[in-house]
C-alpha positions in Angstrom: 0.1 0.3 0.1 1.3 3.1 -1.2 1.3 6.2 1.9 1.8 9.5 0.3 1.5 12.1 3.3 1.9 15.9 3.1 4.3 16.9 5.3 1.9 18.4 8.2 0.7 14.9 8.3 3.6 13.1 8.5 4.9 15.6 11.0 1.2 14.9 12.8 1.8 11.3 13.0 5.0 11.2 14.5 4.1 13.7 16.8 1.3 11.0 17.7 3.7 8.5 18.0 6.6 10.4 20.1 3.1 11.4 22.1 2.6 7.6 22.6 6.0 7.4 25.0 4.4 9.4 27.5 6.4 12.1 30.0 7.1 15.7 28.5 6.5 17.1 25.0 9.2 15.6 22.4 11.5 17.5 20.1 9.0 17.4 17.4 6.0 19.1 19.2 8.7 21.7 20.4 9.7 22.2 17.1 6.5 22.9 15.4 5.5 25.0 18.5 8.7 27.1 17.6 8.0 27.1 14.0 4.6 28.5 14.8 5.8 30.7 16.9 8.4 32.0 14.1 5.7 32.2 11.5 3.7 34.5 13.7 6.7 36.5 14.2 7.5 36.6 10.2 3.9 37.6 10.0 4.1 40.5 12.3 7.4 41.7 10.5 5.7 41.1 7.0 2.9 43.6 8.1 5.3 46.1 10.1 7.0 46.2 6.5 3.9 46.8 4.7 3.1 49.7 6.8 6.8 51.3 6.8 6.2 50.9 3.1 3.0 52.6 3.1 4.2 55.1 5.2 7.1 55.9 3.1 4.9 56.4 0.0 2.7 58.8 2.0 5.8 60.6 2.9 7.2 60.7 -0.8 3.5 61.7 -1.9 4.2 65.0 0.9 7.4 65.7 -0.5 6.5 65.6 -4.2 4.0 67.9 -3.2 6.6 70.0 -1.2 8.9 70.2 -4.5 5.8 71.1 -6.5 4.9 74.1 -4.7 8.5 75.0 -3.8 8.7 75.2 -7.6 5.2 77.8 -7.8 6.3 79.9 -5.1 10.3 80.2 -7.0 8.1 81.2 -10.2 5.8 83.5 -8.2 8.6 85.0 -7.0 10.1 85.7 -10.2 7.0 86.9 -11.7 6.5 89.3 -8.9 10.4 90.2 -9.8 9.8 91.2 -13.3 6.7 93.2 -12.3 8.5 95.0 -9.4 11.5 95.4 -12.4 8.4 96.6 -14.8 7.4 99.0 -12.5 10.6 100.6 -11.3 11.0 100.9 -15.3 7.8 102.8 -16.1 8.3 105.1 -12.3 11.0 105.8 -14.6 9.8 106.8 -17.6 7.3 108.5 -16.1 9.5 111.0 -14.4 11.5 111.4 -17.7 8.2 112.4 -19.2 7.3 114.9 -16.5 10.7 116.1 -16.6 10.8 116.8 -20.3 7.0 118.1 -20.4 8.0 120.8 -17.4 11.1 121.9 -19.4 8.9 122.5 -22.3 6.7 124.3 -20.4 9.6 126.3 -19.0 10.5 127.4 -22.3 7.3 128.5 -23.9 
């Protein structure tokens, strides 16, 4: 007869055979318990890694928004400077025009 047991089924059988001897828990039971604990720790570590990845993605998104905001601020500052320069130039031209008009009035 062919016995095709999965690893878990074989470990169950071995643990039961081990338990037939009575006494304390055997090495198979101890190993299975430790494997279970390690698997639980692994799941928790994976969950923590997933949370960290989500946090990193959120921070990256905020950084991109910040960079975009800084670029907009720099563009607005440049536009304000251009407007200020233009305004100063227009004031200069206005003063020149006013001086020329006053000069013409005085010569008349």
